[in-house]
C-alpha positions as CSV (number, residue, x, y, z in Angstrom):
1,M,120.6,114.1,111.9
2,A,121.1,110.4,112.1
3,S,119.7,108.3,109.3
4,L,119.3,104.7,108.2
5,H,119.4,103.1,104.8
6,V,116.1,101.6,103.7
7,D,115.5,99.1,100.9
8,V,112.0,98.0,99.9
9,V,112.2,95.2,97.3
10,S,109.4,93.3,95.7
11,A,109.6,90.2,93.6
12,E,109.6,92.4,90.5
13,E,111.7,95.4,91.4
14,S,113.4,97.6,93.9
15,I,110.6,100.0,95.0
16,F,112.6,102.2,97.3
17,S,116.3,102.6,98.2
18,G,117.5,105.6,100.1
19,E,118.2,107.3,103.4
20,A,115.5,107.9,106.0
21,T,115.1,109.1,109.6
22,F,112.2,106.8,110.6
23,V,110.3,103.8,109.2
24,A,107.0,102.4,110.4
25,L,105.4,99.2,109.2
26,P,102.8,96.6,110.1
27,G,104.7,93.8,112.0
28,E,103.2,90.4,112.6
29,V,102.1,91.3,116.1
30,G,101.7,95.1,115.8
31,E,103.0,98.3,114.3
32,L,106.8,98.6,114.3
33,G,108.7,101.9,114.4
34,I,112.4,101.9,113.5
35,L,114.9,104.7,114.2
36,P,118.6,104.8,113.4
37,G,120.5,102.5,115.8
38,H,117.6,100.1,116.2
39,T,118.4,96.7,117.7
40,P,118.8,93.9,115.0
41,L,115.5,92.3,114.3
42,I,114.0,89.9,111.8
43,S,110.2,89.7,111.6
44,R,107.3,88.8,109.3
45,I,105.1,91.7,108.3
46,R,101.4,91.9,107.5
47,P,99.8,93.5,104.5
48,G,99.8,97.3,105.0
49,T,101.7,100.5,104.5
50,V,105.4,101.0,105.0
51,K,105.9,104.7,106.0
52,I,109.4,106.0,105.3
53,K,110.2,109.5,106.7
54,L,112.9,111.2,104.8
55,A,115.4,113.8,106.2
56,D,113.6,116.7,104.5
57,G,110.4,115.8,106.4
58,T,108.5,114.2,103.5
59,E,107.1,110.8,103.7
60,N,107.1,107.9,101.2
61,N,104.3,105.4,101.6
62,I,104.5,101.9,100.1
63,F,101.8,99.3,100.3
64,V,103.2,95.8,100.9
65,A,101.3,92.5,100.7
66,G,103.2,91.1,103.7
67,G,106.8,89.9,103.7
68,I,109.9,89.8,105.7
69,L,111.7,92.7,107.6
70,E,115.3,92.7,108.5
71,V,116.7,95.5,110.7
72,Q,120.4,96.2,111.4
73,P,121.4,99.2,113.4
74,N,121.4,101.5,110.4
75,I,119.9,99.4,107.6
76,V,116.2,98.4,107.1
77,T,115.4,95.8,104.4
78,V,111.8,94.9,103.5
79,L,111.3,91.9,101.2
80,T,107.8,91.4,99.8
81,D,106.1,89.6,96.9
82,T,104.0,92.6,96.1
83,A,104.7,96.3,96.7
84,I,102.8,99.3,95.3
85,R,103.9,102.9,95.7
86,G,101.4,105.0,97.6
87,E,100.7,107.3,94.6
88,D,99.9,104.2,92.5
89,L,97.3,102.8,94.9
90,D,93.8,102.7,93.5
91,E,91.0,102.0,96.0
92,A,88.4,101.3,93.3
93,K,90.6,98.7,91.7
94,A,91.3,97.1,95.0
95,L,87.6,97.0,95.9
96,E,86.7,95.5,92.5
97,A,89.4,92.8,92.9
98,R,88.1,92.1,96.4
99,K,84.6,91.6,95.0
100,K,85.9,89.1,92.5
101,A,87.8,87.3,95.3
102,E,84.6,87.1,97.4
103,E,82.8,85.5,94.5
104,A,85.7,83.0,94.2
105,L,85.4,82.3,97.9
106,Q,81.8,81.3,97.3
107,K,82.9,78.8,94.7
108,A,85.9,77.4,96.6
109,T,85.4,73.8,97.6
110,T,88.6,72.7,99.3
111,N,90.1,74.0,102.5
112,E,93.3,74.9,100.5
113,D,91.3,77.0,98.0
114,I,89.4,78.7,100.8
115,A,92.7,79.6,102.6
116,V,94.2,81.0,99.5
117,V,91.2,83.2,98.7
118,Q,90.9,84.3,102.4
119,A,94.6,85.4,102.3
120,E,94.0,87.3,99.1
121,L,90.9,89.0,100.6
122,E,92.9,90.1,103.7
123,M,95.6,91.6,101.4
124,L,93.0,93.4,99.2
125,A,91.2,94.8,102.3
126,A,94.5,96.2,103.5
127,Q,95.3,97.6,100.1
128,A,91.9,99.4,99.9
129,A,92.3,100.7,103.4
130,A,95.8,102.0,102.6
131,A,94.5,103.7,99.4
132,R,91.6,105.3,101.3
133,R,93.9,106.6,104.1
134,L,96.5,108.0,101.6
135,N,93.8,109.7,99.6
136,H,92.4,111.2,102.8
137,L,95.9,112.6,103.7
138,K,96.3,114.1,100.2
139,R,93.0,116.0,100.5
140,R,94.1,117.7,103.7
């Protein structure tokens, strides 16, 4: 079976490096699906889940807070500031952080502060949704 090499790298560490048969992730204008032999592509990605299907049929899920995607015919590279392995996602923590960010938004006075907090709220909402979805899949 054809495969492609996938690297997911955060500012702090390499989160995943290995062979996969399929990768799906949230592109800037919609969901992207990448198979071996994909046309070269560079795109920004939105906060959400990178789904990596391995040759044995298992799936790795990694939450990313946005970033950059580079695709070569048999190589996928995801660069992101923040990446969290699916099993490490905690919906309660994400919701608590979102509550604090909403309070900070109420206190923000400049357009710059408001924009920063709104971006953080978007990322935390995506993180909580990813945690909720992954927890739902585990319970099946």
